[in-house]
N, CA and C of each residue as an Amber inpcrd file, in Angstrom:
protein
   318
  86.0220000  87.4420000 108.5670000  85.8930000  88.4480000 107.5350000
  86.5930000  87.9110000 106.2830000  85.9170000  87.9830000 105.1530000
  86.4820000  87.4810000 103.9010000  87.5210000  88.4620000 103.3450000
  88.3740000  87.9900000 102.4320000  89.3220000  88.9060000 101.7960000
  88.6210000  90.0950000 101.1330000  87.4800000  89.8340000 100.5100000
  86.7410000  90.9000000  99.8490000  86.2310000  91.9230000 100.8570000
  85.7790000  91.4540000 102.0070000  85.2880000  92.3640000 103.0470000
  86.4260000  93.1990000 103.6290000  87.5810000  92.5910000 103.7730000
  88.7430000  93.3400000 104.2680000  89.1010000  94.4430000 103.2830000
  89.1700000  94.0920000 101.9980000  89.4830000  95.0780000 100.9670000
  88.4280000  96.1760000 100.9230000  87.1660000  95.7880000 100.9850000
  86.0810000  96.7750000 100.9500000  86.1440000  97.7000000 102.1580000
  86.4530000  97.1580000 103.3130000  86.5620000  97.9780000 104.5210000
  87.6950000  98.9820000 104.3840000  88.8430000  98.5130000 103.9000000
  89.9810000  99.4220000 103.7170000  89.6330000 100.5390000 102.7460000
  88.9870000 100.1870000 101.6590000  88.6210000 101.1950000 100.6640000
  87.5410000 102.1350000 101.1970000  86.5990000 101.5930000 101.9530000
  85.5280000 102.4150000 102.5210000  86.0890000 103.5090000 103.4180000
  87.1260000 103.1830000 104.1820000  87.7010000 104.1840000 105.0800000
  88.7590000 105.0460000 104.3890000  88.9820000 104.8060000 103.1010000
  89.8410000 105.6760000 102.3040000  91.3280000 105.5420000 102.5690000
  91.7650000 104.3500000 102.9670000  93.1810000 104.1420000 103.2590000
  93.8220000 103.2170000 102.2360000  95.0910000 103.4690000 101.9520000
  95.8710000 102.5340000 101.1540000  96.2920000 101.3830000 102.0670000
  96.7980000 100.3190000 101.4790000  97.3030000  99.2070000 102.2900000
  98.4560000  99.6790000 103.1750000  99.2830000 100.5670000 102.6490000
 100.3850000 101.1070000 103.4500000  99.8580000 101.8920000 104.6460000
  98.8630000 102.7310000 104.4160000  98.2990000 103.5380000 105.5040000
  97.6050000 102.6700000 106.5500000  96.8520000 101.6760000 106.0870000
  96.1830000 100.7900000 107.0340000  97.2110000  99.9890000 107.8260000
  98.2470000  99.5180000 107.1460000  99.3030000  98.7990000 107.8380000
  99.9510000  99.6530000 108.9170000 100.2080000 100.9050000 108.5820000
 100.7940000 101.8190000 109.5680000  99.8440000 102.0250000 110.7490000
  98.5790000 102.2140000 110.4510000  97.5780000 102.4380000 111.5020000
  97.4650000 101.2270000 112.4260000  97.5870000 100.0300000 111.8630000
  97.4470000  98.8040000 112.6520000  98.7910000  98.2590000 113.1470000
  99.8750000  98.9480000 112.7840000 101.2360000  98.4780000 113.1040000
 101.4790000  97.0770000 112.5360000 101.0620000  96.9140000 111.2810000
 101.1910000  95.6420000 110.5660000 101.8540000  95.9340000 109.2240000
 102.7100000  95.0440000 108.7800000 103.3600000  95.2060000 107.4880000
 102.2930000  95.2980000 106.3900000 102.4000000  96.2950000 105.5030000
 101.4150000  96.4270000 104.4210000 101.2990000  95.1790000 103.5460000
 102.3890000  94.4120000 103.4370000 102.3070000  93.1650000 102.6620000
 101.3340000  92.1870000 103.3150000 101.2460000  92.2370000 104.6300000
 100.2820000  91.3920000 105.3320000  98.8600000  91.8250000 104.9900000
  98.6320000  93.1220000 104.9380000  97.3060000  93.6430000 104.5500000
  96.9510000  93.1210000 103.1600000  97.9030000  93.2430000 102.2330000
  97.6510000  92.7560000 100.8680000  97.4310000  91.2420000 100.8650000
  98.1280000  90.5300000 101.7400000  97.9240000  89.0850000 101.8680000
  96.5280000  88.7500000 102.3670000  96.0170000  89.5490000 103.3060000
  94.6340000  89.3460000 103.7720000  93.6620000  89.5420000 102.6210000
  93.9040000  90.6100000 101.8510000  92.9820000  90.9520000 100.7670000
  93.0270000  89.9430000  99.6290000  94.1440000  89.2740000  99.4580000
  94.2530000  88.2690000  98.3950000  93.8320000  86.8850000  98.8750000
  93.6220000  86.7470000 100.1740000  93.2410000  85.4530000 100.7300000
  94.4220000  84.5800000 101.1090000  95.6250000  85.1020000 100.9690000
  96.8230000  84.3330000 101.3100000  96.9300000  84.1260000 102.8200000
  96.5150000  85.1350000 103.5830000  96.5330000  85.0760000 105.0460000
  95.1660000  85.5010000 105.5660000  94.9200000  85.1680000 106.8070000
  93.7230000  85.6570000 107.5040000  94.1740000  86.4380000 108.7270000
  93.5030000  87.5430000 109.0170000  93.8900000  88.2930000 110.2110000
  93.5540000  87.5100000 111.4750000  94.4340000  87.6010000 112.4520000
  94.1550000  86.9950000 113.7470000  93.0930000  87.8010000 114.4800000
  92.6150000  87.2900000 115.5980000  91.5480000  87.9730000 116.3330000
  91.8850000  89.4130000 116.7260000  93.1050000  89.6610000 117.1880000
  93.4440000  91.0270000 117.6060000  93.5520000  91.9630000 116.4020000
  94.0810000  91.4690000 115.2830000  94.1730000  92.2890000 114.0730000
  92.7830000  92.5720000 113.5180000  91.9170000  91.5790000 113.5550000
  90.5470000  91.7750000 113.0820000  89.8260000  92.8010000 113.9560000
  90.0250000  92.7140000 115.2560000  89.4110000  93.6850000 116.1610000
  89.9290000  95.0960000 115.8730000  91.2290000  95.2140000 115.6170000
  91.8100000  96.5170000 115.2980000  91.2420000  97.0620000 113.9910000
  91.0570000  96.2000000 112.9980000  90.4640000  96.6120000 111.7270000
  89.0340000  97.0990000 111.9320000  88.2800000  96.3820000 112.7340000
  86.9020000  96.7940000 113.0200000  86.8700000  98.0920000 113.8150000
  87.8670000  98.3160000 114.6560000  87.9570000  99.5830000 115.3900000
  88.2060000 100.7510000 114.4390000  89.0430000 100.5240000 113.4170000
  89.2830000 101.5640000 112.4090000  87.9700000 101.8980000 111.7130000
  87.2170000 100.8720000 111.3370000  85.9180000 101.0930000 110.6840000
  84.9750000 101.8460000 111.6190000  84.9490000 101.4870000 112.8950000
  84.0680000 102.1510000 113.8530000  84.4510000 103.6260000 114.0130000
  85.7400000 103.9100000 114.0440000  86.1980000 105.3000000 114.1390000
  85.7640000 106.0840000 112.9110000  85.8810000 105.4590000 111.7390000
  85.4460000 106.1060000 110.4990000  83.9480000 106.3880000 110.5490000
  83.1830000 105.4420000 111.0600000  81.7360000 105.6290000 111.1690000
  81.3850000 106.7820000 112.1050000  82.1190000 106.9220000 113.2000000
  81.8830000 108.0370000 114.1300000  82.1740000 109.3650000 113.4360000
  83.3010000 109.4500000 112.7140000  83.6240000 110.6720000 111.9740000
  82.5640000 110.9520000 110.9140000  82.1090000 109.9080000 110.2390000
  81.0600000 110.0590000 109.2250000  79.7880000 110.6240000 109.8420000
  79.3590000 110.0600000 110.9590000  78.1260000 110.5280000 111.6070000
  78.2470000 111.9910000 112.0210000  79.4110000 112.3890000 112.5140000
  79.6280000 113.7900000 112.8980000  79.5120000 114.7060000 111.6830000
  80.1350000 114.3110000 110.5940000  80.0760000 115.1110000 109.3650000
  78.6680000 115.1210000 108.7870000  77.9820000 114.0080000 108.8970000
  76.6140000 113.9150000 108.4020000  75.7110000 114.8970000 109.1340000
  75.8830000 115.0250000 110.4350000  75.0810000 115.9680000 111.2210000
  75.3210000 117.4030000 110.7620000  76.5700000 117.7450000 110.4710000
  76.8880000 119.0890000 109.9860000  76.2100000 119.3240000 108.6420000
  76.3280000 118.3510000 107.7340000  75.7280000 118.4800000 106.4020000
  74.2130000 118.5600000 106.4890000  73.6330000 117.7740000 107.3830000
  72.1820000 117.7830000 107.5460000  71.6990000 119.1720000 107.9670000
  72.5020000 119.8700000 108.7590000  72.1550000 121.2140000 109.2030000
  72.3660000 122.2740000 108.1390000  72.9070000 121.8790000 106.9840000
  73.1060000 122.8120000 105.8860000  74.4360000 123.5470000 105.9140000
  75.2810000 123.2350000 106.8930000  76.5850000 123.8920000 106.9790000
  77.6190000 123.1420000 106.1430000  78.6830000 123.8530000 105.7830000
  79.7900000 123.2290000 105.0700000  80.5810000 122.3610000 106.0480000
  80.9480000 121.1840000 105.6120000  81.6990000 120.2500000 106.4480000
  83.1850000 120.5800000 106.3270000  83.8570000 120.7170000 107.4640000
  85.2900000 121.0330000 107.4980000  86.1080000 119.7610000 107.6730000
  87.1610000 119.6480000 106.8770000  88.0930000 118.5340000 106.9940000
  89.4800000 119.0870000 107.2950000  90.2140000 118.4580000 108.2210000
  91.5740000 118.9350000 108.5130000  92.5490000 118.5270000 107.4090000
  93.3120000 119.4730000 106.9330000  94.3100000 119.2070000 105.8880000
  95.5300000 118.5370000 106.5040000  95.9320000 117.4160000 105.9410000
  97.1690000 116.7750000 106.3430000  97.1870000 116.2180000 107.7560000
  96.0420000 115.7900000 108.2510000  95.9750000 115.1660000 109.5710000
  96.6760000 113.8150000 109.4850000  97.7650000 113.6340000 110.2050000
  98.5510000 112.4060000 110.1130000  97.7920000 111.1590000 110.5150000
  96.9240000 111.2780000 111.5120000  96.1720000 110.1160000 111.9780000
  95.0840000 109.7200000 110.9850000  94.5380000 110.7050000 110.3190000
  93.4800000 110.4730000 109.3380000  93.8660000 111.2110000 108.0510000
  94.4800000 110.5090000 107.1100000  94.9390000 111.1680000 105.8800000
  93.7690000 111.6720000 105.0330000  94.1030000 112.4520000 104.0240000
  93.0680000 113.0520000 103.1780000  92.1120000 112.0170000 102.5970000
  92.6140000 110.8350000 102.2440000  91.7460000 109.7890000 101.6950000
  90.6340000 109.3890000 102.6530000  90.9340000 109.4080000 103.9380000
  89.9460000 109.1170000 104.9870000  88.7710000 110.0800000 104.8650000
  89.1190000 111.3930000 104.7720000  88.0850000 112.4300000 104.7110000
  87.3660000 112.4180000 103.3670000  88.0730000 112.1170000 102.2850000
  87.4150000 112.0290000 100.9780000  86.4000000 110.8920000 100.9600000
  86.7320000 109.7820000 101.6130000  85.7860000 108.6660000 101.7050000
  84.5580000 109.0740000 102.5080000  84.7650000 109.8520000 103.5630000
  83.6270000 110.3540000 104.3400000  82.7910000 111.2910000 103.4850000
  83.4510000 112.1700000 102.7300000  82.7120000 113.0860000 101.8580000
  81.8320000 112.3120000 100.8820000  82.3610000 111.2410000 100.3090000
  81.5710000 110.4330000  99.3680000  80.3490000 109.8390000 100.0570000
  80.5250000 109.3650000 101.2910000  79.3950000 108.7890000 102.0300000
  78.3600000 109.8640000 102.3580000  78.8240000 111.0620000 102.7250000
  77.8980000 112.1570000 103.0400000  77.1200000 112.5570000 101.7890000
  77.8160000 112.6690000 100.6600000  77.1610000 113.0620000  99.4040000
  76.0990000 112.0470000  99.0000000  76.3150000 110.7700000  99.3280000
  75.2800000 109.7690000  99.0500000  73.9700000 110.1310000  99.7410000
  74.0550000 110.7040000 100.9260000  72.8590000 111.0690000 101.6920000
  72.3750000 112.4820000 101.3870000  73.3280000 113.4030000 101.2130000
  73.0100000 114.8150000 100.9740000  73.8030000 115.3040000  99.7660000
  73.2670000 115.1110000  98.5560000  74.0050000 115.4680000  97.3420000
  74.4340000 116.9310000  97.2690000  73.7520000 117.8140000  97.9710000
  74.1150000 119.2340000  97.9090000  75.1030000 119.6350000  99.0070000
  75.6000000 118.6720000  99.7640000  76.5440000 118.9760000 100.8450000
  77.7990000 119.6420000 100.2850000  78.3620000 120.5440000 101.0710000
  79.6040000 121.2120000 100.6820000  80.6790000 120.9140000 101.7240000
  81.9290000 121.0030000 101.2790000  83.0660000 120.6420000 102.1140000
  84.1780000 121.6540000 101.9150000  85.0220000 121.7820000 102.9170000
  86.2320000 122.5920000 102.7730000  87.3150000 122.0570000 103.7020000
  88.5610000 122.3160000 103.2930000  89.7270000 121.8810000 104.0700000
  90.1890000 123.0400000 104.9330000  90.5400000 122.7460000 106.1690000
  91.0360000 123.7950000 107.0760000  92.4330000 123.4600000 107.5540000
């Protein structure tokens, strides 16, 4: 995975480098090093990063189904495992498919 792809993946899932580092149990400076090309993630770190993306995709698909049905999509406020940026990134992806989708925080 290139530095640009790592950065794009982090941004796609709506996490800061600090949040991604916490999620992966990796120093955020290492995340920034990956994104700048200074370091490359090892196989286990890369797998963990791809798992984060896969989890985001599952949440996206669930929200997409709700939006497709015409219902308002609910996002949990202050979910520690998935911060607000995670859900905002999902909302942006849903709006790309269903511009009239509505959302609310619970």
